[in-house]
Structure formats: C-alpha cells, structure tokens
C-alpha positions as CSV (number, residue, x, y, z in Angstrom):
1,X,-108.8,-131.9,126.9
2,X,-105.3,-134.0,125.8
3,X,-105.7,-132.9,121.9
4,X,-106.6,-129.1,122.9
5,X,-103.6,-129.2,125.4
6,X,-101.3,-131.0,122.6
7,X,-101.8,-128.0,120.6
8,X,-100.5,-125.8,122.9
9,X,-97.1,-127.4,123.1
10,X,-97.1,-128.1,118.7
11,X,-98.1,-124.4,118.0
12,X,-99.2,-122.3,121.3
13,X,-97.3,-120.9,124.4
14,X,-95.9,-124.2,125.1
15,X,-94.3,-124.5,121.4
16,X,-91.0,-124.4,123.3
17,X,-91.7,-128.0,124.6
18,X,-92.7,-129.3,121.5
19,X,-89.9,-130.3,119.7
20,X,-88.7,-133.4,121.6
21,X,-89.5,-135.7,119.3
22,X,-92.7,-137.5,121.3
23,X,-96.0,-136.3,121.9
24,X,-96.3,-133.8,124.6
25,X,-99.4,-132.0,126.2
26,X,-98.7,-128.5,128.2
27,X,-100.5,-125.8,129.5
28,X,-98.9,-122.4,130.6
29,X,-99.2,-119.6,132.6
30,X,-98.6,-116.3,133.8
31,X,-100.1,-114.3,136.5
32,X,-99.3,-110.4,136.8
33,X,-100.0,-107.8,139.7
34,X,-99.7,-104.2,138.9
35,X,-99.1,-105.0,135.6
36,X,-95.6,-106.9,136.7
37,X,-95.7,-110.4,136.2
38,X,-95.1,-112.1,139.2
39,X,-95.7,-115.9,138.9
40,X,-95.0,-117.9,135.4
41,X,-95.6,-121.7,135.3
42,X,-95.7,-124.7,132.8
43,X,-97.9,-128.2,133.5
44,X,-97.0,-130.9,131.0
45,X,-97.4,-134.3,130.9
46,X,-97.1,-137.5,128.6
47,X,-98.5,-140.7,128.7
48,X,-96.0,-142.1,131.2
49,X,-95.3,-138.7,133.8
50,X,-96.3,-135.1,134.6
51,X,-94.2,-132.6,135.5
52,X,-94.6,-128.8,136.5
53,X,-92.5,-126.1,137.0
54,X,-94.0,-123.1,139.3
55,X,-91.1,-119.5,139.2
56,X,-92.2,-117.0,141.3
57,X,-92.3,-114.0,144.0
58,X,-93.8,-114.9,147.3
59,X,-92.9,-111.7,148.4
60,X,-93.6,-108.1,146.9
61,X,-94.3,-107.7,143.2
62,X,-91.7,-108.0,141.0
63,X,-90.4,-104.2,139.9
64,X,-88.5,-104.7,136.8
65,X,-89.7,-104.7,133.4
66,X,-91.0,-108.4,133.5
67,X,-92.7,-109.0,130.2
68,X,-90.2,-112.0,129.4
69,X,-90.9,-113.9,132.6
70,X,-94.0,-115.8,131.6
71,X,-95.4,-119.2,131.4
72,X,-94.6,-119.8,128.1
73,X,-90.4,-119.2,128.8
74,X,-88.4,-120.4,131.5
75,X,-90.7,-122.4,133.1
76,X,-91.5,-124.6,129.8
77,X,-87.5,-124.7,129.2
78,X,-87.0,-126.7,132.7
79,X,-90.0,-128.7,132.3
80,X,-88.5,-129.6,128.7
81,X,-85.0,-130.5,130.2
82,X,-87.0,-133.1,132.6
83,X,-88.6,-134.8,129.9
84,X,-85.2,-134.5,127.8
85,X,-83.4,-136.4,131.0
86,X,-86.3,-139.1,131.9
87,X,-86.6,-139.8,128.2
88,X,-82.9,-140.1,127.0
89,X,-83.4,-143.7,126.6
90,X,-86.6,-144.6,125.3
91,X,-89.7,-142.4,124.6
92,X,-93.1,-142.6,126.0
93,X,-96.2,-144.1,123.9
94,X,-98.5,-141.5,121.9
95,X,-101.6,-140.7,123.6
96,X,-104.8,-142.6,122.5
97,X,-107.8,-141.0,122.4
98,X,-110.9,-143.0,123.9
99,X,-113.6,-144.4,121.6
100,X,-116.1,-141.6,123.2
101,X,-113.7,-139.1,121.0
102,X,-114.1,-138.8,117.5
103,X,-112.0,-136.6,115.1
104,X,-114.0,-134.4,112.5
105,X,-113.4,-132.5,109.4
106,X,-114.9,-128.9,109.9
107,X,-116.1,-126.2,107.4
108,X,-113.5,-123.4,108.5
109,X,-115.7,-120.5,107.2
110,X,-118.7,-121.5,109.6
111,X,-116.3,-122.4,112.7
112,X,-115.0,-118.5,112.0
113,X,-118.5,-117.3,112.4
114,X,-119.3,-119.0,115.6
115,X,-120.7,-121.8,113.9
116,X,-119.9,-125.3,113.3
117,X,-120.8,-127.6,110.4
118,X,-119.0,-130.5,109.0
119,X,-116.8,-129.9,105.8
120,X,-118.4,-130.9,102.6
121,X,-117.8,-130.1,98.6
122,X,-118.4,-126.4,99.4
123,X,-116.1,-125.9,102.0
124,X,-113.3,-123.8,100.5
125,X,-111.1,-124.5,104.0
126,X,-111.2,-127.5,106.3
127,X,-109.9,-127.9,109.8
128,X,-109.9,-130.8,111.8
129,X,-111.2,-130.8,115.7
130,X,-112.3,-133.3,118.0
131,X,-115.9,-134.0,119.6
132,X,-117.5,-136.8,121.8
133,X,-118.8,-139.0,119.6
134,X,-122.4,-138.8,121.0
135,X,-122.9,-134.9,119.7
136,X,-121.2,-134.5,116.7
137,X,-121.7,-131.6,114.4
138,X,-124.4,-131.2,111.9
139,X,-123.7,-131.5,108.1
140,X,-123.9,-128.0,106.7
141,X,-127.6,-127.2,105.8
142,X,-128.3,-127.0,101.9
143,X,-129.3,-122.9,102.2
144,X,-126.1,-122.0,103.9
145,X,-123.7,-124.0,101.3
146,X,-125.1,-121.6,98.5
147,X,-125.1,-118.5,100.9
148,X,-121.6,-119.5,100.7
149,X,-120.9,-119.9,96.9
150,X,-123.1,-116.6,96.5
151,X,-120.3,-115.0,98.8
152,X,-117.8,-116.0,96.7
153,X,-118.9,-115.0,93.3
154,X,-119.9,-111.8,95.2
155,X,-116.7,-111.0,96.0
156,X,-115.9,-108.4,93.7
157,X,-116.3,-104.5,94.4
158,X,-117.3,-103.5,90.8
159,X,-121.2,-103.2,90.6
160,X,-121.5,-104.7,87.0
161,X,-119.6,-107.5,88.0
162,X,-121.1,-108.0,90.8
163,X,-124.5,-108.0,89.1
164,X,-123.5,-110.5,86.6
165,X,-122.0,-112.9,89.1
166,X,-125.1,-113.0,91.2
167,X,-127.3,-113.3,88.4
168,X,-125.1,-116.2,87.1
169,X,-125.3,-117.7,90.7
170,X,-129.3,-117.2,91.1
171,X,-129.5,-119.1,87.2
172,X,-127.4,-121.8,88.3
173,X,-128.9,-122.5,91.7
174,X,-132.7,-122.4,90.0
175,X,-133.5,-119.6,92.8
176,X,-134.6,-117.1,89.6
C-alpha cells in the first residue's frame, strides 16, 4: 500500500508534496455535490509522522466555479508545509518493504492487456510493481511471447510487406 501511495506523491495527484527530499506516501480526495467541489483533503505520511488536511464547507454547497478546489491543490500544499516544518532539521527514514513483499519487473504489453506476466527477453517495455512474495506473477507463456513478436512484425499496413514478414516469422519459429 505504501508503495502505491508513494507514487501518488511522486507523480500523481499529490505530486506537489513529492519534492520534499524524502519519501512521502500520500492520498488526495475531492467530494462534489451537484457538480461543485465541496470537500478537498490530503492524507500523507512518512516513517515518523502522519499529516491530514481537510478543507470544506459544512453548510450549503459552493456556488462558484470550484474546479480548482480539489484535494491535489491547497490541502496538499498545507500538508507539504507541515512536513517542511517538521523536518527542517532532519529527514525521516525511507520506507522499508517487509520481506513478504517483492518488487518485480513486468511485461508492460501484457499488463496493458489486463494480464500480468514477468518480463523476459521478448518484453519491449518493462514496468515495476510490488507483489506479495507468496503470490508472484508467472513467466509469460512461450506462445504468448511468440504472439508478441508476431504483432511486432505484423505492424506494417502494406499487405505484401505484412505477408512477407508473417512468412519470415512462421519460418523462423518453426511454425511452417
């Protein structure tokens, strides 16, 4: 969970807090009523402290354009300032993953197709995710790796070129 929330602070809606110079996990949120943002909040934590900022209107919904009133803006700035003050003289320790969690390289193409396979030599792009050590993804099946290669050679729109590439592919992998 911390790994996911660190990405919120590094590149997600809480990124305004990610430049503090130490690891922060963060979650932002916004609540809208009748199309107007009503509540905005940020909850962030380090290995030493947790800070929360809620900004909202307990009464009637806001009646002005509130698109800029969201959890990734002012409430995140407030939490960032709290951490700047807390850690002005020292930095908190980095997060340490427990032994029950393992970071693995995944094949991005399979991941984007709602499948999760470990990266291998046929992986054109790799992403990293964490998993429970006793529930790691499997290696990509051989036929799926071949299908990925076929998709690469089949990329061209020209019919003659596609057929020639397809023939080269099936001969190369002994499918002919």
